[in-house]
N, C-alpha and C positions, 0 to 999 in steps of 0.2 A: 162261510166258505163252503162251496159246493164241490164235492170230490167224487169222481168215478173210480171204482176199483175194478180191475180186471178180475175175472173169476179165479184165476190162479192165486190171487192174494187171499181170497177167502179160504181156499183149500190149504194154502201154506199156513194160514193162521190156525187152522184146526190140527194140522199135522205137526207143527213145530211151535208149541206154546213158548212164549217168551221171545220169539224172534221179531223182526221188524214187521212182518205182516200181522202178527198177533197184536203188536203194539198199536198198529193202525186200526185194526178191527175193534179193539178195546176202546180206543179214543173215540170212535164213532158211537159205540154203545153208550159211552159216558157223555155224549153230547158235545164233543169238541169240534165237530163239523157235521155238515149235512151230507148224506150219502145219496148219490144219484144212481139209479138203476133203470132197467126197462124190462118189459115182459120177456124179450128174447134172452136176456141174461138170467132171469129167474128160471126160465125153461131149461137153459143150458146147465145151470147148477143142479136143478132137480134131476135132469137126465143123467148127469155125471155122478150124482149121488147114488145111483143104482148100479154103478160099475162095480163088479166083484172085487177089483183091486182096492178100491176105496173102502168098501164094506169090511175088508179084512183088517184095515189099519185104523178105521174111525168107528166110533160108537154111533149107531143110527140116531140116537136121541140128540147127539150134538149136531149132526147134520140137519135134523129136523128143526132144532132150535134156531140154527143159522138161517135156514130158509124162511122160517116164520119171522125172524127179525128183519129180513129184507123187505117185508111188506110195510115196515115202519119207515122205510127210506122214501125219498122222492122218486116216484115211479113215473118215468116219461112214457105216457100212454098214447102220444100222438104218433102218426106214421113217421118213420125215419127216412130221411133222404137216402137215396142209393147212389151217393156221390163218390164214395171212397171204397177202395179195395185193398185189404191188408194182404200181406204175403201169405198168411194163413186165412183162407176165405171164411173160416168159421168165426174169425175175429173182426170181420168187416163191420159188423153192427156196432162195435165199440167206436170205430172212427166216425161212423155216421151219427152215433149218439153224441159224440163230442161236437160234431158239426152243428147238430140241432140244438143241443142244450147249453153249449158253451160253459161247462163247469170250470172252476178255477184251476183244478188239477185233475190229472188222470194218473193212476198208479198201476204199473204192470211189472211183472218179472219175466215176461215172455219176449225173448230176444228174436224168436223165429217169426213172429207176426209182422215185424217191421214197425210197430207202433212206437216202441221205445226209441228207435233211431230217429224218429221225427223230432223229438225233444219238445215240440209244441205244435199245436194245430189251432189256428185262430188265436184266441186269447188264453187257451188252455195250455198249461205247462205239463209236460209228461215226465214222470219220475219213476225210478225204481222205488221199492219199499224203503230201502235204506236211505236213499236220497230224501224221500219225503219225510221220514222220521228226523233226519239231521237238519233239514232246511226249513221245514214247516212246523213239525210238532215239537220241536225242542223245548 
């Protein structure tokens, strides 16, 4: 099973150990599914990791370990189509990655981007972290 996690799922996993995002991240680390990412997402996470607010609540070594782990994921390195536009333009690459790679699931907690409201795109089902845990990882 191929799964795309929005960057907010990674941050939530680090900020709230034991929550649904942490459960999902741990499930990936332990091989329960294949993770899909792309260079745009890795750059976004790397850039956000330098934000002073995150640096005050997270230990830099935990952020570094997470970024290093992302390189073990399936990295979509082909050009992304520019077909979709999210309500939050910085998340449009996620919709375009879904279009190109057609993962089984996409997981997000971002209600502002409009991605969650879609519920699906092509064959990809879109869930919140809690829904994914309850319906897929149970």
